[in-house]
C-alpha positions as a Markdown table, in Angstrom:
| # | Residue | x | y | z |
|---|---|---|---|---|
| 1 | Met | 0.0 | 0.0 | 0.0 |
| 2 | Thr | 1.4 | 3.4 | -0.9 |
| 3 | Arg | 1.8 | 6.2 | 1.6 |
| 4 | Asn | -1.1 | 8.2 | -0.1 |
| 5 | Glu | -3.3 | 5.2 | 0.2 |
| 6 | Lys | -2.5 | 4.9 | 3.9 |
| 7 | Val | -3.4 | 8.5 | 4.4 |
| 8 | Ile | -6.7 | 8.2 | 2.5 |
| 9 | Asn | -7.6 | 5.0 | 4.5 |
| 10 | Leu | -6.8 | 6.5 | 7.8 |
| 11 | Tyr | -8.7 | 9.6 | 6.9 |
| 12 | Lys | -11.7 | 7.5 | 5.9 |
| 13 | Glu | -11.5 | 5.6 | 9.3 |
| 14 | Thr | -11.3 | 8.9 | 11.2 |
| 15 | Tyr | -13.7 | 11.0 | 9.3 |
| 16 | Ala | -16.2 | 8.5 | 7.9 |
| 17 | Asp | -18.7 | 11.1 | 6.7 |
| 18 | Glu | -16.3 | 13.5 | 4.9 |
| 19 | Asn | -16.2 | 14.0 | 1.2 |
| 20 | Leu | -12.8 | 12.9 | 0.1 |
| 21 | Glu | -13.0 | 14.4 | -3.4 |
| 22 | Glu | -12.7 | 17.9 | -2.0 |
| 23 | Leu | -9.5 | 17.3 | -0.1 |
| 24 | Ser | -5.9 | 17.0 | -1.1 |
| 25 | Ile | -3.5 | 14.5 | 0.6 |
| 26 | Asp | -1.9 | 17.5 | 2.4 |
| 27 | Glu | -5.3 | 18.6 | 3.8 |
| 28 | Met | -6.1 | 15.1 | 4.9 |
| 29 | Glu | -2.7 | 14.9 | 6.7 |
| 30 | Glu | -3.2 | 18.2 | 8.4 |
| 31 | Ala | -6.7 | 17.2 | 9.6 |
| 32 | Leu | -5.4 | 13.9 | 10.9 |
| 33 | Met | -2.5 | 15.6 | 12.7 |
| 34 | Glu | -4.9 | 18.1 | 14.4 |
| 35 | Tyr | -7.3 | 15.2 | 15.4 |
| 36 | Tyr | -4.6 | 13.0 | 16.9 |
| 37 | Leu | -2.9 | 15.9 | 18.7 |
| 38 | Ala | -6.2 | 17.0 | 20.1 |
| 39 | Thr | -6.7 | 13.5 | 21.6 |
| 40 | Gly | -3.4 | 13.6 | 23.4 |
| 41 | Phe | -1.1 | 11.7 | 21.0 |
| 42 | Glu | 2.2 | 13.5 | 20.7 |
| 43 | Ile | 3.2 | 12.9 | 17.1 |
| 44 | Asn | 5.3 | 14.9 | 14.6 |
| 45 | Ser | 3.9 | 13.4 | 11.4 |
| 46 | Val | 1.3 | 11.2 | 10.0 |
| 47 | Asp | 4.1 | 8.7 | 9.2 |
| 48 | Glu | 4.5 | 8.2 | 13.0 |
| 49 | Leu | 0.9 | 7.2 | 13.2 |
| 50 | Phe | 1.5 | 4.5 | 10.6 |
| 51 | Glu | 4.6 | 3.3 | 12.4 |
| 52 | Asn | 2.7 | 3.2 | 15.7 |
| 53 | Arg | -0.1 | 1.2 | 14.1 |
| 54 | Asp | 2.4 | -1.2 | 12.6 |
| 55 | Val | 4.4 | -1.7 | 15.7 |
| 56 | Asn | 1.7 | -1.7 | 18.4 |
| 57 | Pro | -1.4 | -3.8 | 17.6 |
| 58 | Asp | -3.2 | -2.1 | 20.5 |
| 59 | Phe | -2.5 | 1.4 | 19.2 |
| 60 | Asp | -6.0 | 1.8 | 17.8 |
| 61 | Lys | -7.6 | 0.6 | 21.1 |
| 62 | Glu | -5.5 | 3.1 | 23.0 |
| 63 | Met | -6.4 | 5.8 | 20.6 |
| 64 | Glu | -10.1 | 5.0 | 20.9 |
| 65 | Lys | -9.9 | 5.2 | 24.7 |
| 66 | Lys | -8.3 | 8.6 | 24.6 |
| 67 | Ile | -10.8 | 9.9 | 22.0 |
| 68 | Gln | -13.7 | 8.7 | 24.2 |
| 69 | Val | -12.2 | 10.6 | 27.2 |
| 70 | Val | -11.9 | 13.8 | 25.1 |
| 71 | Leu | -15.4 | 13.5 | 23.7 |
| 72 | Lys | -16.8 | 12.9 | 27.2 |
| 73 | Glu | -15.0 | 16.0 | 28.5 |
| 74 | Leu | -16.3 | 18.1 | 25.6 |
| 75 | Ala | -19.9 | 16.8 | 26.2 |
| 76 | Glu | -19.6 | 17.7 | 29.9 |
| 77 | Lys | -18.4 | 21.2 | 29.1 |
| 78 | Glu | -21.2 | 21.7 | 26.6 |
| 79 | Ala | -23.8 | 20.5 | 29.2 |
| 80 | Lys | -22.5 | 22.9 | 31.8 |
| 81 | Lys | -22.6 | 25.7 | 29.3 |
| 82 | Asn | -26.2 | 24.9 | 28.4 |
| 83 | Ala | -27.3 | 24.4 | 32.0 |
């Protein structure tokens, strides 16, 4: 699988409802970096994500746990704001 194919596949996994035709590979990489940095993963490039996924079979599970924590925190903040 080429690097661009990996970027596209990871983007599809992360943003299932986005329209890929409107985005360049660079835009997808930027969005993925922002997403993973926001969830607490300290990475310097999308290539590090690929390496982590290849080396650590539990990486996706760890990532999902962190994402759920962030989403819960955001939901709680929103609920407080609307209360």
